[in-house]
C-alpha positions in Angstrom: 0.0 0.0 0.0 1.2 3.5 -0.8 2.1 5.7 2.1 2.2 9.5 1.4 4.4 11.9 3.4 2.3 14.3 5.4 5.1 16.3 7.2 5.9 18.4 4.1 2.3 19.7 3.7 1.9 20.3 7.4 5.3 22.1 7.6 4.4 24.5 4.8 1.1 25.5 6.3 2.7 25.9 9.8 5.5 28.1 8.4 3.0 30.4 6.7 0.8 30.6 9.8 3.8 31.3 12.0 5.0 34.1 9.8 1.6 35.7 9.6 0.9 35.4 13.3 4.3 36.7 14.4 4.1 39.7 12.0 7.0 38.5 9.9 7.3 38.4 6.2 6.3 35.6 4.0 9.0 34.5 1.5 8.1 33.3 -2.0 9.1 29.8 -1.1 6.8 29.7 1.9 4.0 31.3 0.0 4.5 28.8 -2.9 4.4 25.9 -0.5 1.3 27.1 1.3 -0.4 27.8 -2.0 0.2 24.2 -3.0 -1.5 22.9 0.2 -4.3 20.5 -0.4 -6.8 18.9 1.9 -6.7 15.3 3.1 -9.1 12.4 3.0 -9.1 9.2 4.9 -8.7 6.1 2.7 -11.9 4.7 4.3 -13.8 7.8 3.1 -13.0 7.3 -0.6 -15.7 6.0 -2.9 -15.4 2.3 -3.5 -14.4 2.9 -7.1 -11.3 4.7 -5.9 -10.2 1.5 -4.2 -10.4 -0.2 -7.6 -8.3 2.5 -9.2 -5.6 2.4 -6.4 -5.4 -1.4 -6.8 -4.9 -1.1 -10.5 -2.2 1.6 -10.0 -0.4 -0.7 -7.5 -0.6 -3.6 -10.0 0.5 -1.5 -13.0 -2.8 -2.0 -14.8 -4.5 -2.8 -17.1 -6.4 0.4 -17.0 -10.0 0.8 -18.4 -9.3 4.1 -20.1 -6.5 5.0 -22.6 -5.9 8.3 -20.8 -5.1 6.5 -17.5 -1.4 6.9 -16.6 -0.8 10.0 -18.7 1.2 12.8 -17.3 -0.9 15.3 -15.2 0.3 18.8 -16.0 -0.9 20.5 -12.8 -2.0 23.5 -14.9 -4.3 24.6 -12.0 -1.2 24.7 -9.7 -3.2 23.3 -6.8 -0.7 20.5 -6.2 2.8 21.2 -5.1 5.1 22.4 -7.9 7.1 19.6 -9.5 8.9 19.0 -12.8 6.8 17.9 -15.8 6.2 14.2 -15.7 6.1 13.9 -11.9 2.4 13.5 -11.7 0.2 11.0 -13.5 -3.6 10.7 -13.5 -6.0 7.8 -13.4 -9.8 7.7 -13.7 -12.0 6.8 -10.8 -15.2 5.5 -12.4 -18.4 7.3 -11.8 -21.4 5.0 -11.6 -24.1 6.0 -14.2 -21.7 8.3 -16.2 -21.4 7.7 -19.9 -18.0 9.5 -19.8 -14.9 9.3 -17.6 -16.6 11.6 -15.2 -14.8 14.1 -13.0 -13.2 11.8 -10.4 -9.4 11.1 -10.6 -6.5 9.8 -8.6 -3.3 11.8 -9.3 -0.1 10.2 -8.2 3.3 11.7 -7.5 6.2 9.6 -8.4 9.0 10.4 -5.9 7.1 10.1 -2.7 4.3 7.9 -4.0 1.7 10.4 -2.8 -1.8 9.9 -4.0 -4.3 12.7 -4.4 -8.1 12.3 -5.0 -10.2 14.9 -6.8 -14.0 14.5 -7.3 -14.4 17.8 -9.2 -12.0 17.5 -12.1 -8.9 19.1 -10.6 -10.6 22.1 -8.9 -9.6 20.6 -5.5 -7.4 17.8 -4.3 -7.2 15.7 -1.1 -4.1 13.8 -0.2 -5.2 10.3 0.7 -4.3 9.3 4.2 -3.9 5.5 4.3 -3.6 5.5 8.1 -7.2 6.4 9.0 
């Protein structure tokens, strides 16, 4: 099972909060890290179809859609900034939808972090596998 690092996200938010509360300045690095902050979701709170997608990712496929596994560009800049090719996206099936729907898992390669979005990249939640 994939285990994402949570310390980096928490550290960035804490650094920004500390700077603001103490009346200090916020560096571009701190602001960038805080802007990249996303929410979190417990593994147990994911829709059942997300479990299927995560299992396929762990097994390396086969995936039901040709777009699964393509590079996610992070054009919305919601996720932490990384070099092109770092993130990949996978479809989470939406029952009753005749299309791929809006739900995705986006993975980050280096730390094996997994993000879930139910609104086609408007918001992301880092999946917490420990709850």
